[in-house]
C-alpha positions, 0 to 999 in steps of 0.5 A: 296803880295800872289795874285801877286805872285801867277800871277808870272808865268802866263805871260798873253797873250798880247791881241795881234790886232784883226781881226775883221774889221771896218763896211763897210770897203772896205780894200785894195788899198792904197795911191798913194806910197809904196807896198799896206798894210792892218792892222787890229789891235788896238792903240798901241801909238800916234805920228801917229798912232801906229799899229802893231809896224807900223807908220802909218801918218793920214794926208790925211787919211779919218778916221771913229770912229762908222760910223762918221766921226772924227778927229784923236785925237778922237780914243784912244790907244786900240780901234780896228780899221783897217787901208788901205794904204800902206808901205814902203820896211822896213814895219815900216812906212805906209801912211794910206788911210782910218782908220775905227773905229767900236766899238763891244758893246756901251750898258748897263752892264747887267751881273755883272763883275765875276773874274777869274784867268786871270782877269775877265768877264761881260756881255754888250748887249748879248756878254760876255766880257773877261779882262786882263792886258792888258786891257785898261779902261778908265772912269773908274778905273778897271773892279771891278768899273763896275756896272749892268747898266753901259753904257759902249763901249768894242773894242777887240778881238773875241774868241771862246767864247766872246770878250777879250777887249782891251779898255773899257770906261765908256760912259754918261748915254743914250748914242745908241747902237752899238753891233759887230759881227757875226749873228746867227738865222736869221728870215725875221726881227731879227737875234742875236749877242751872246744873244742879238736879234736885231730887223732889220723891221726898220732898213736902209742897208750899204753894204749888199750883193744881197743875203741879210742877211746870218747866219755867215756874220758880221754886225755893229747894232745901235739903242736905248738903248734896251728894254727887251733884243732886239735892235731895230736896225736905222742901220745894215752895213754889213763889206765888205773885199777886198784884191785886190790891197795889196800885204801884212798885218799884224793882230794880235787876239785870235787862235782858231783852227788849223788844222795844216796847217790853223791858224783861228784868231778871225774867219779869217783863214791864210795858214801856211807852212814850211816857217812861221817863229816864234818868242817867240814860235814854232808850237806847241805853235798855241793853242786855246786862244794863242794870236799871231801878223801875217805878211801875204802876199796876194796870190789870195784870200788867206792869207800866214803866213809869220811870227806869234809871240806870244804876251803877256805884256812886257812893261818899268817899273821903281819904287823908292820905300821902300820895304814892303815885301820880301822873299828872292825872291821876293820883294814888293813895297806899300804891301800889295798886292801892285806891286810885283818885280821878277828878270831876270837872269842877273838882275844887283843888286848895293847898293849906300845906303852908306851900301857899300854892295859890292856883293849887292844880293835879299835876302839881300833887307831888310824891309825899304831899298829904292830901285829904280828899271829898268824892264819891267812890265808883269801882272798888277802887278809884273815887272821883274827887270833888275836893282836895286839899294838900294838907302839912304833914301827919301820921294818922289817915283816915277812911270813909267808905262802905266796907264790902268785905268783913271777916274778922279781925279784917274788913276792906274800904276802898279795896285797901286792907282793914286791920284791926287790934285789941288795941282797936277801939268799936265806936257807933254812930252815935258816938258810943263805944261798942264790943268787935262782935258787934262791929263786924255783925253790922258793919258789911254794906254800911260806910266806916270812918277808920282812923289809924296808921298805913304802911303801904296798903294796910291800914292799922286802925286805931279807931272804927266808927260806924257811919 
């Protein structure tokens, strides 16, 4: 329990949405109707795709994934990408003209994970990758399951020291390599990205300006998995940014600098004015490592921030289970070191257990009590409760939360392991039965509801449903 209590007040900043543009993307323009708009960020949900809270329809969009034209079904929640198109007057719905995703790194884990107060760090292709409460893992149960030699794909947000990961997927052995980032130490045949040397002597180039490669330019390099610390690139694609035809946009990422008038977010400058509005923070909170979402207007070639929102994990969650520990102010489920419940100032507590406690309070809860709670997940295994009911005893538990780690036949909800068996029934959001394969393909990043039985901090699922 202490592991999570120590993080209760450390609400990790939301990963937000990155400004890292996908390879060769030319942004701007848009569809035939609406206002030209650019959106740089991660996929939050599907049903079309949701980026920065905007639903973009993709029925006519050109979708590119790691340099290849692919269907929307190959995109995943947490992938950081670039959308250009148009939006309506409310800026809540839009039509995508293009959707371009390029992973920041595809390659071998070369530095094993080490754990920090805010998450963990590991290395891949010379990049330092940091994970946190909002990192989504595909085909791996959390960062602790990664090993040196594993091939992974990473998508995230450029910081002053490396990447803050939004999406990490373990890939099959033998995958080719890809690395994206600003280049340095440019010679006639090599450059570096992070600590990785890229030899481009045999590479083909796309979107390279007439002036050629230069330090600070952001590129995507692709080739075989590197040997001896050098990637022999077969392709080098420069990133081109063109805002012509667009009137506004939105982006999020990690603040790397703020001088009082201009904010740097993932390497992109945005002007802050007296008219800039703030949500969940103030001007004084624009400090390095803060994560923000920025809505901006395009004035000439300048991005002028209209609204800056400080982001953090705050996802709906529901749990029904027995209390395994309590200290009178917080409650633990699935312990030891299980889910920690804290309580909102105006949390509503009711007793429906038969004990007839008329004014139920947190100190009245006891180990073994069965409770049902609703609230918001604010860290990997911390839920702030808005409503709690103490109920009659029962054998089944239920959990509803975002699935942040998936590796069939297991996944995690609220940092609690959920195990499936041959008897588990899988259901989609429409209530229709689906196969285990379909479930595990779609589940990462989605809200999943599970009903089953629990032994300590392992749940065996009878039913697993995609919400």
